[in-house]
C-alpha positions in Angstrom: 13.5 14.4 59.8 14.4 11.7 57.3 12.2 11.2 54.3 12.0 7.6 53.1 11.1 7.0 49.4 11.2 3.8 47.5 10.1 2.8 44.0 9.3 -0.9 43.7 9.4 -1.9 40.0 7.5 -5.1 39.2 8.0 -6.3 35.6 5.4 -8.5 33.9 5.0 -11.8 35.8 7.0 -10.6 38.9 4.1 -9.9 41.3 2.5 -13.0 42.9 -1.0 -11.5 42.5 -2.6 -8.6 40.6 -1.7 -5.3 42.1 -4.9 -3.4 42.9 -5.0 0.3 43.7 -7.7 -0.2 46.3 -5.4 -2.6 48.2 -2.6 0.0 48.1 -4.8 2.7 49.5 -5.8 0.4 52.4 -2.1 -0.3 53.1 -1.3 3.5 52.9 -4.0 4.3 55.5 -3.0 1.3 57.7 0.7 2.4 57.9 0.4 6.1 57.6 2.5 6.4 54.4 1.8 7.7 50.9 1.6 5.2 48.1 1.2 5.8 44.4 0.8 3.3 41.6 1.6 3.5 37.9 1.2 0.8 35.3 3.3 1.1 32.1 2.3 -1.2 29.3 4.3 -1.1 26.0 4.1 -4.8 25.0 2.5 -5.5 21.5 1.3 -8.6 19.8 3.7 -9.5 17.0 3.4 -12.7 15.0 1.0 -14.1 17.6 3.4 -13.4 20.5 3.3 -10.7 23.1 6.6 -8.9 22.7 8.4 -5.7 23.6 11.6 -4.1 22.3 13.4 -3.1 25.5 16.9 -2.5 24.2 16.2 1.0 22.8 14.1 2.2 25.8 14.8 3.9 29.1 14.0 1.7 32.1 11.0 4.0 32.9 9.4 3.2 29.5 9.6 -0.6 29.8 6.3 -2.4 30.7 6.1 -2.6 34.5 4.1 -1.7 37.5 5.6 0.8 39.9 4.6 1.2 43.5 6.0 4.3 45.1 6.0 4.4 48.9 7.1 7.5 50.9 6.9 8.5 54.6 8.9 10.0 57.4 8.5 7.3 60.1 11.0 4.5 59.6 8.9 1.8 61.5 5.7 2.6 59.6 7.6 2.7 56.3 9.4 -0.6 57.0 6.1 -2.3 58.0 4.5 -1.2 54.8 7.3 -2.5 52.6 7.3 -5.7 54.6 3.6 -6.2 53.9 4.0 -5.4 50.2 6.8 -8.0 49.9 4.7 -10.6 51.7 1.7 -9.9 49.4 3.4 -9.4 46.0 7.0 -10.7 46.7 10.2 -8.7 46.5 10.9 -7.1 43.1 13.3 -9.4 41.2 15.8 -7.4 39.2 18.8 -5.1 40.0 16.8 -2.2 38.5 13.8 -2.8 40.8 14.6 0.1 43.1 15.7 2.7 40.5 14.4 6.1 41.5 14.4 5.4 45.3 16.3 7.7 47.7 19.2 6.3 49.8 17.2 5.9 53.0 14.3 4.2 51.4 16.5 1.9 49.3 18.5 0.8 52.3 15.3 -0.3 54.1 13.9 -2.0 51.0 17.2 -3.9 50.3 17.5 -5.0 53.9 14.0 -6.4 53.9 14.7 -8.1 50.6 17.4 -10.1 52.2 14.9 -11.3 54.8 11.9 -11.9 52.4 13.7 -13.5 49.5 14.8 -10.8 47.1 17.9 -10.8 45.0 
């Protein structure tokens, strides 16, 4: 049985609305998938501006919100990703799917082409 796993990385300002864990739990139950959420915040106020030094950091350390979706049923997994894209939009950089497995990334990229990704 194929396991589908995708990490959707939303950088500050990418998502169309605030990502709420309660909404993700509802989606997970609706589609029969597992969803986890992590918010990484490393921006600091410097000279009155919100800034972050990203050049010396690993991608996983840069400010972002990461939604991880996994499941073993392709249709349910795809429907969940589709609903996430409609709600928050597709992630917007080439690093947005870093950490996904091949099967999950293939579905996520295919849906990006439909729902306005890269």
